[in-house]
N, C-alpha and C positions, 0 to 999 in steps of 0.2 A: 504494499500500502504508498503510497504518494506521500513523506511529510515535509511539510515546509517546517523549515531549518534558522532560526532566527539566531543571530548574536550582536554584541554592541550595546545592550543596556550597560547599566553603570548608576555609578553618584558623581553628579556634580555641581558645583557652584550657581547658584542664578547667575544667568548673564553664560555660561559657560554654552559648548558644546558637545551634540555626541554624534554618531551616525549609525546608524541600524543597519542590518542588514539581513535578505531573507533570500532564499533559496531551495528549490524544490529537490527534492532527493533523490529525484529519478532525474535523467538528460530529456528522457522521451517526454516528460510533463509540457502539456501547453494548454494557457489559459489566453481568454479572454479582456482578465483585465485581473490587475492584483493590485493588496492596500495596506492599509493599518486603519486599526483601531485601536483603543483606549480604554480601560476601564480604574479609575481610581475606586482604593476603598470607600465601601459605601454606596458609589455613584453606578449607575447603568454603564456598559461599555455604548460607547460613540468610535464614530466614524473620524478618522483622523485627514487620509489623504488616501487617491487610488488614480491609478496610470493604466492608459487602454495599452493594449500591448497592439492594436491596429494602427493606428496613427499617434500614438505618446500623447494625448492627451489628457493634461492633468486634474485631478481636482481636489480642492482644499476645503475642509474645516474653518469655518470664521475665525476658529479661537487661534489657530496656527499658520493664515495668511501672512507671506511676508517675513516668517519666520522659518519654516518646515519649507522642505525641496526634497519633492520625489522622483525619483529615476532610474532607468533598468537599464540591465545589461543582456541586449536580446541573445548573445552567443549563447552565458551561461542560468538562463530563465532566471536572472536574480534582480529580487529592487530594493531597494536602496532608500534610506528616511534620513535624510544631512537636519539635523534643529538644532539651531541656532539660538540666542538670543532665551536661553530657555529659562523659566519661570516656575516656581514653587507649585503652583497649580497644574501644569504639564507634569508633575509627581503621578504613575501609575504604571501598570503593568501595558505591555506596546504589544499589541498580537496581530500577527500578517496571515492576509486574505487569499483565498485567487478566486478568481469565479471559471469555472472548466465546463461551466455550462453553455454560457453564453448571455447567462441572465440579463447583464446588463447591459448586452445589448438589445435583446427582447424588448425588456421593460422601461429603457432611459431613463435608469436612475442608475446609481453607481455608491450612494450613502447607507445603503438600508443593509441591515444585518443580515437578509434573506437575500441578499445578492451573489451572495457566495458562500460555495460549497466547502471549500479549503480552509481551517484554518492554524498555525502555529499554534504551540505552547507558550509564548507569552514569553516577554524578556524583561526583564522590571526596569525603568529607569525612576533616579530618585533625585530630584533637584532642592538642595538646600539656601535657605536664604542666608 
């Protein structure tokens, strides 16, 4: 079974940067879109960013626009999340997601949990003030 393997989480001071990576465990993995959600303690899981594989278009939650950048490596089916100007409210578990069914293309949505059928195990990001 294909797994999404995340890396790059950690602890950083406010204003700092981190880069998350997510790779599929199998090279035959293909997806229509990949992205990131996050979940803070006591809060619901929320959309962070996504990128479509067909044209590379990117989508961001308002809370991270201008600070986070999502990118991809087509050859290695890897997606990255560069996080700059981190704030304590960015503290959360970050989950890599993939849409392999084409749900995002069919519905025109990209920020809903149900858009994605593969989820990683999560990587913790902690931002101290």
